[in-house]
N, C-alpha and C positions, 0 to 999 in steps of 0.2 A: 504494500500500500504506500502511496506517495502522499503528497499534500497539495493544496491549492494556494494561490496567492490572490489577494484582493486589495483594493484601495477604496477607502471611504472618506468622504469629505464631511467633517463635523461642522456644527454651527459656528464654532470658533474660527473656521477657515483652515484648520489643520487637516491635511490630507494624510491619513494614516495608512501605511502599508502594513499588511499582516499576512502571516502564513497560517493555514488552518486545515484541519482534517476532521472527519467524523460528522455525524448528523448533529445539527444544532438542538435537536430534541433530547440529546443525551446529556448527562452531567458534564459540566465544563471544567477543563483544566486550563488555567491561564499561565503562560510561560513569560516571565519578564527577564529580559537580558540585562547585561551590564556593560561597563566600559571595557574595552573600546569596540565592542561587538554590536550585534543587531539580532534580529530574529533568526538570522542565518546560523547563529549559535545552536539553535534547536532543530536544524534541518534533519537530524537523525532521530532525535527523541520524539518529534511530532508523529511520524508514521509508526514508530515503535509502540507508542501508547495507543494511538488510534486503531492500530491493526487488531486490537482486542475486540473491536466492535462495541465497546462499552462506553467510550468517552468521546466528547467533542473537545478538540484541542485547538487552542488559538495562541499565537505568538506575535504581538505587534512590534514594530520598530518604534522605539521611543524618540521623541523630538531631539534632533541633533545627531541621530544615528541612522544607519541604513538608508531606506528610501522614503521615509516619512518626510513630508514637506510642511513647513510652517509659514504663515503669512509674514510679510515684511513687518519688522518692528516687534516680533515675538520675543518675550523675555524668557530666556532659558533658565530653568531651575527645577527643583524637585517638586515643588507645589504644582508647577505647570505640567510636569510629567503625570502626576496623579490625576489632574483634571482631564488630561487627554485619555488616559486609560479608563477613567470613570465614564467619560462621554462615549467612548468606543463601546464599552459594555452596554450602555443604555441604548446606543444605536442598533446594536445587534441583538438586543433584548436578552441579555444574560443577567439574571438577578442573583444567582448563587453560584459559587465556583470554588474549587481548590486552586491554590496558586503556588507555582514553583518560582522561588525567588533566588536571584543570583546577583551579587555585587549591587549595582545601582537599582536593580529591580526590588531589592529588599526595602529601602526606605520609601520607594514609590508605593509598594503594596501596603506597608504599615500605615502610611498616611491615609490610604484609602480605607483600611480596616478601622481607623479611628472614626471615620464618617459612617461606615456601613459595617459594623461588627457582625451583624447577622448574615451578611453576604458571604462570609468566609467559611467554607466547608472544611478547610484544612490548609496547612502550610508545609510545603517541602522546601527546606532551605539548603542550598548548595553554595557555600561561601556567600550566603546572604546575611550579612552581619547586622546585629542590633545591640551589641554590647562592647563596652570600652576594651575589654580584654581580648576582643577579636582583632584589634588593629595590630598588624605586624609593625614593630617599632621603626625599623629602618625605612621601610617603604613609606610610611605615613608621616615621618618627621618633617619633610619639607612642606607637606600639605598642611600640617598643623601650624607651622610657622606662618603660612599664608592666611589661615583662618584668624590667627591672633593679630596679624599685622598685614592687611591686604594691600601693601604698597606695590609699586610696579616692579621693584627688584625681586620681591618674593614671587610675584606672578610670573615674571620672565624666567625665573629659575626652574619653573615647572614646564616650560614649553617643550623641552626635550621629550617629555612623557607622551606627547602626541605623535612622535615619530615612529618610523618603521621598527627600529631596533627594540624599543620598549614594548611595542605591540607584539612582536614575535616572542620576546622574553616572557610575556605573561602567559603565553601558551606552552612554551617549552620548559620553563623553570619548574622543577619538581616532577616533571613527567618521567615515568620510569624508562621509556624508550622514545625520546623526542624525535628520533629519526623516522619513526613510524607514523607520526602525526600527519594529518592532511594539511599541506602548506597553504592551500587556497583560503583557509579560514583567516589567517593573519594577513595574507596579501589583500583580501577583500577589505578587511578592517582598515588596513593602512591606506589603501587607495581612497576609501570614503573619508577617512580622517584628513587626507591631504587636499580635499576640496577647498577652494578659496573661502576663507573666513571660518572654516570649521575648527581650526586650532583655537581660535579665540572663544568659540562656543564652549569648547572643552575646558578652557581655563576659567570661564564663568561658572561652569558646573563644578570644577574643583573647589572654587570658593564657596559655592552654595552647599557643598556637601557638609560643611561644618554645621549647618542648621539641622542636619539629621542627627548628629551626635547630641545636640541640645534636646532633641525630642526623645532620646532613648528612654528616659524615665517614664514618659507617657506611653511609649510602645510597650514597656514592661507592664505597666498597669493594665493596658488592653489585654495582654497575654494572661495576667493573673485573674482578671475579672471574667474573661470569656473562655479560658482554657480550650482554645482551638486545638485539634489534633496537630501535632508537629512531628515531622521527620527531618532531622538535621543529618545530611549525608555529605561530608566534605572531603576534599583531598587532604590527606594527612601531611602532605609536603607543601601546602599553600603557605607562602610567606607574605601574602598580601592580607588576607583574612585568615588568621591562624587558628588551629584547632580549639583553643580555649573559648573562642567565640561560639563554636558549636555546642560545647559542653554547657555553656552559660544558659542556654534555653531551658535546661532542666531546673533552674532556679525558679522560673516563673510558670512553667507548664509541667505539672506533676507527672504526666505520662509521656513526656517528650521522649522520642527515640533518637539516639545519637549513634551514627555509624561513620566509619572512615574507610576510604579507599586509597590505594597507593598511587596518588596522583597529585598534581599541583592545582593551580587556580581553575583552569578550564578542564575540569575532571571528566566532562562528557566526551571530550576528544579521545580519551584513552579508555574510558570505562563505561561506555554507553550501555552495554547489556546488563552489567551489574547494577548500575544506578537505575536503569529503566525498569528492571524487574522489581526493585525496591519501591519505585514510584507506583507501579501497577498494584503491588501488594498493599501499599498504603491507601491508595484510592479504593481498592476493593474492600478493605477491612476496617479502616480508621476514619476516612473522610465522612463528614456528616452532611451529605447532599440533601 
């Protein structure tokens, strides 16, 4: 089974590109990607889950990534990402869903959960951080300097992170056999990142990410109050969002499951079947659709 692609224009003027498979009448799994990727990150997971015939799977490109287009003057930030996802779900009439969160997809989903707690049937987090102990110290040090003092020097010190080498490193670092990974993933990311003006969009998002850390206590309260089913399945070698961030979910969700695979940040690139089977098991037995 493959998947389809569609574009929908929202009332905000945002043209959302998304990949999807399975009947919309089935329970929905929403896949939210992270930096520096797009819904292409889920090109293999979408058909893997949808081939069960049990689930409707949808993965949008967030604003600033992939093939989603925003109107002139659009303010890039995580609140805007949340609004786009919310409006997309409304447009395609999805009221309840499980969500797979990764990297930037995590704060996007948690912001939505604060508004619509009853919409969340379950959370699968794969390097989808929501805790201070999840930050890899070396990776995040220059970003935290930028949050504390958003001057031009600190901003420009991060521009290298939008380049090809860092994009490739995020895929290969911590992967058990990096030579076996599909290189088109980071080449596509890098090509889209290199579009005119996109690097500055990413620097704006780097700055805005600090607002997510401020919201962490509110995210934790949502988890404690609502006890959504949670599966944290992370690459044990991830140096961006490190394993203690996965373990931390157990503090707020009493029945949270935590599992690790021998992978880095983009764990699906090397462990599709292992993660995919855990996702299906979670949807089958734990999600509250």
